[in-house]
N, C-alpha and C positions, 0 to 999 in steps of 0.2 A: 494894681500890680505895678511895681517899680520897674522901669526900663533900665537895662544895664548895657552901656556901650560895649561893643565887641572887644575893643582893645583893652578895656579895664578887665573884662573876664579873662582874656588871655594872660594879662599881667598877673592876676590872682592865681591862675592855674600854674603858671611857670614859677612863681616866687614861693608859693606855699606848698607845693607838692600835692598831696592828696587833700582835696577840699570838699567838704560837705555843704552843698548849697540847698537850702530849703526854699522851695518856691518854683514858679514857672518862669522860663526865660525865652525871650525872642532874640534871635541873632540875625542880623542882616537887614533890619528894618526898625523904624521908630514907631512901633505899635505894640499893642497888647498881644501876648501869645494866645493861641487858640485855647479855649477852656479845657479841652481834653488833652493838651500836649504839655509834657514836662519841658521839652525843648522844641521850640518852633523856629525852624530855619527858613528865612525868607530871602529869595534872590531870583532874578529873572535871567541872570547871565552867568551864574556860578552854580556848581553842584557840591554834593557832599562826597568826599573821597573816603571810602572805607579802608580799613587796614588791609594791606596786601600781604598775604602769607602763603606759604607753600604747604598745603595739606596733602600728605602722601597717602593716607588711608581714611576713607569716609567714616570708618567705624572707630577712629581714635581721636579724642578731643585735641591732644597734642599742644595746647597753648598755655599750659601751666606747669611749672616745675614741680609742684607738690602733688600733682595728679588730680587736683580738684577740677570740677567742670562748671560751666556757666550756661545753663539752658537759656536759649534766646540770643546767644552771641552770634553776631553777623560779621562775616569777613568776605573779602574777595580772594578766592583761591587762584593762585597763579600756576599751580602744578598741573600740567595737561594730562599726565598719566596717573591720575589719582585712582587708587584701588577702590573698587565698588562705587565710584563716583562718575561724574559726567564731564570731567576735565575742568578747564578754567571757567570761572564764573562766580556768582554770588551764592554763598551757602549760609544756612542758619543751623546752629546746633540744637537738636530737639531733645537733648538729654541722653540719647543713645547713639545718634548718628548725625553726620553733617548732611543736611538735606539741601539739594540744589534749588535755588530760588530763581535765578535768571542769568542770562548771558547776553552781552551786546544789547542792553536796553531792557531785558527782563521778560518774564513769561507772565502774561496777564490772565491766561485761561489754561490752567493745568489739566492734565489727563486725570480722570477719576475712575475709569474702568477699561479693562482690555479683555475681550472675549476671544479665546483661542479655540479653533476647530481643526479637525483633521479629516483627510480623505478616507481613512480606515481606522478601525478600532484595534486591529491586530496586525502584526507583521512578523515575518520570519527573519532569522539572523541573516544579515547581508542584504535584506530588502530595504526599500525606501518608501516613505510616506510623506506627502506634502502637508505641512501645517500652515494655517492662516490665522492672522490676528486682525481683529476689528477694534479700533481705538474710539473711546467715548470721552467727552463729547466730540462730535465731528468738528466742532469749532475750536478744539484745543489748539493753542498757539504752536506747540511742538508735538506733532503726532508721530515722531520717530520712535522706534523701539528696537531692542536687540533680543536675539534668540539665545537660549541656553538649555542645557539638559540637566535634570535632577535625577540621578540614578536611584533605583528603589526596587529590587537590587539589580534590575537589568541596566543596560547602558547602551549608549550610542552617541552620535554627534549630529548637530544640526548646523546647516550653513546659514549665510546671511539672508537667504531667500525663504527659509523655513523648511527646507527639505531635510527630513530626518533620515539617517541611515542607522539601522539597528546592528548591534555588535554582540551583546551578551543577553541571553534569555532572561526574562523577568519583566516586572513592571517598571516603567520610567515615566517621568513627567517632563513634557516639553514646555518651556516657559518663555513668554514674551514680556520684557520689562520696558516700561516707558523711559525715554531718555530726557525727559524734561525735569528730572530731579524730584518728581512727585513720589517716587518709590512704588508706584502702582504697577502691578503685573497681573497677567492671566496665565493659566497653564491648563494643559490637557494630558490625561494619562493614556498610555498605550501599552499593550501587552506584547512582548517579544517572545516568540516561540522558536525552538530549534528548527533550522532549515530542514526540509524534507529531502532525504537522500534516496533517490530512486534505485531500484534494482537494475543491474546492467547485464547479469547473466545468471543462468540456472544450469546445474548439471545434476543428473539423476543417478543414484546408485541403488543396488539391491543387496539384500542380505547374502553374503557369500559371493557377490558378483553374479548371481544367477540370472539367466535370461530364459529359463524354461520353468514350467509349472505343470503339475499334474492336477487333473480335475479333482475337486474336493479339498485341495490343499491351498495354503495361502503363502504369499510372498510379500515381505515388507519393503517398500520403496522409501528412499530418503532423498530430499532435495538439498543441494548445496547452493545457497543463494549468495551472490556477490553484488556489491561489496559487503564485507562483514559488518559494516556499520550502517547498512541500509535501514531507513526508518521503519519500514514494514517488510519483514522477511517471510511472512506467511505465503503459502501457495495453495491453490485449489487443484485437486487431482481429478482427472477424468479420463475416460477411454474414448479416443477420437476415431478409432478404426477397429472393427472386429466385434464379435459378440461372445467370444469364448471365455470371458472373465468379467467380473464386476470389481469396482474399486471404491473404497471409502473416500469421499471427496476431501475429508479433513486430514485423515491419518496416512493415506497412501497405501493402505493394506489391500492387496489384490487377492481375489479368490477365484480359482479356476472353476468354470462351470461347463465347459465343453471343449472339444478339440478345435485347434486353429490358432492363428496369430492375432494378437491384439497390439495396438499402439497406445501406450499410456502417455498422457500429457500432464505436465505440471505448469500451471500458469501463475505468474506473480499477481498478488492481490492488491498491489499499490497503484494499479492503473498504468504501469509502464508498458504493458503489452508484451513483456518478456516471457517466453515459453521454452520448454525443453520436452523432448519425447524419448520414449524408451520402449523398444519392442520386446514382447514376451511371447514365447511359443507355448501353447497349452496343449497337453496331450492327455488321453485317457489313461487311467492307471492300468498297468500290466496285470493280467489275471482275469478270472471269471467275474461276471456280473449279471445283472438282470435289468433290462430296460424295456419299457413299453410292452410288457407281457412276454418278453423273449429272453432266453439265456444268451449271453454274449461272452466273447472272450477277446481281451485286448492283448495283442501280440506286441513284440518289441517295435520300437519306433519305425514308422513308415510302412509297416505291414498292415496295420489297421485294426479296428475293432470289428469283429465279425459276429454275425448271428450264428449261434450253434444249434438253433432250432429252424425248421423249415417254416416259411411264412404262411400265414393264414389271412392275408389282407387282400384288398383290391377286388378284381373280378376273376376268380379262378375258373378254369375250364372244367375241372373236376374237384370235388371235395372229399371223395372217398375212394380208396383202393378196393375194388371188388366188394367183397363182403366184410372188409375191415371196418373199424369204428370211424365215425365222422371226424375227419381231420386228424386221425390218429397220429400220422407223421407229417402233418401239414397238408396244404392244398397243392393242386397241380395246375400248371399254367402253360398255355402256348406262349411262344416268345413275344407275341404282340401285346400280351397283358402282363408280362413279367415285370416291366419297369414300374408298374403301378402297385406292385405288391410289397414295396419297402416302407418301413415305418419312417416317421418324420426324422430328418437328419441323416438318413441312410440312403444308399443308392445301389443299383444293380452293379456288381463288380465288373471292372474292365478286364481285358485279357492280361494287362500288366499286373493288376492287383491279384488276380488268380495265380499268376506265375510266381509272384513274390511269396504268397502263402504256401504254394506247393513246394518251392525251394526250401522254405524254412521247415515245414512239417516233415519233409524227407531228410532233413539234416540231423546230425547227432545232437544239435543244440536243443531241439524240441523235446519237451518233457511229455510224460504220459498225460498230464493234466491239459497240456496244450493240444494234444491230439484228440483227447476225449471230445465227443460231440461230432466227430467226423468218421471215425473208423470203427465204431461199435455197431453191432447188428441193428440196434433199435433206431439208428439214424438212416438206414438204407431203405428208402421208400419206393424204389423201383420207378417205372414209367409207364406211359400209355402212348402207343404209336398211332392212335386214331381208330384202331380196330380192336386191340386187346391189351391187357395189362401184362407186365413182366418184371422180373428181377426183384421182387419183394424179398428182403433179407439178404440180397446178393449184391446190389449196387445202388449207389446214390447218384443222381444226375442233377446238375444245377446250371441254370442259364448264365451266360455272360452277356455283357451289354452289346456285344457284336452279334448281328443277325446270324442265326443258324449255329452259333457257337456255344458249346457247353463244356463243363469239366465234370469228371466223375471219379467216384471211388468204388472199386470192386473188391469184394471180400475174398481175395485169393492170396496165397502166401507171397506171391511175387509182385502184386500190383498194388500201388498206393493211389494217391491222388494224381490223376492223369488229365491231360488236355493240353491245348484246346482240341476239341473234336467237333464235327459238324453233324447235325441232324436236321430234319425238316422243321421249319418254324411252327408247324401245326402239331408237333408232338407235345404231350403234356408231361412236364417234369417239374421238379421242385425249384424253389427260389430261396437263396440266402443272400442277405445284403451286408454291406460294409460301410463304415464311416472312417474318416481319417483319424489317426491318433498322433 
């Protein structure tokens, strides 16, 4: 191969313009070029200076007026704010992008893999998740990387430490890109969900604003849950005090089952611990009925539901009036056994309860149906004073819960339900019981 002095080569290039040289050339030494080199530069004290250009966007070739490209073109980029690049340094055009080769002496061992991991697979809006990147090989000359977010369709931001902050629900990819110009990156997908908004308050309303209920009837309750955009607005219904009603735990429908007051509670199902309560007073329906084998009558509120049959329970002192049928008008009790003669849920009437009943039955408000069961001959069972029977078809006698005290009805034109009166506790008279309504 013919050696060409360097000054002759330069002379040819400058005088002839574009020159086609066929063959191999050595520059800087009087020796044959390397067999595999088209141009062999030899020097121990000088270097090769590449064209210095300002590449503004790594994705644009930019060096030809007609738009043509030259794959393999090598330049030194002097523009530090290069778009999608790594600032100043040596770049090569790979046919689609300027690829970073080296800076300040070059990168001899490029990055070939980045593995991205995260501390969680899911996050709510506004939440944060740390991401981590591992660069391979561990001996890479430049192991620096930058973080970015690829929306899909969720979104968020990631800082320089890899801390991701979620902003829009959906899937996103968090990416770590090598800064050595290799173009290598790793990424990890995370799912963003809407933030859970907890319940802060509950208020309870009832149909028609009602706070009373009659046994056998129903009352629909509703829960107003705030805030209106709470994630989970469902509530669970329960009765936390009282036994006079039942409630559907899902729908809030209350059913009256007995007289008394119940406290209904609505509890938030989102784990917030928020509750609300609603009191309901349950009463027996007004009118005649039949319970536990006895006729009863429920009078207006606070008067009570009274047995209108004489009791045949407990430990009676006598079960038959003289020659009458067994228990024909109930059994007869001394006062000491009277309190055990009431059915479940009922009790021996107090003086106050007797007086309330008496006042009502003696008033113009009481109907015949309400008086029936007290003032008819068939209800007047008489009594036994320990020696003899008396007053069958003439008077009815009923114990009070107070010792020696009784109330009576006598079948005379001027006497109705009267009392309280006293007799010996050893007398045998009838028992009628009451329960609240």
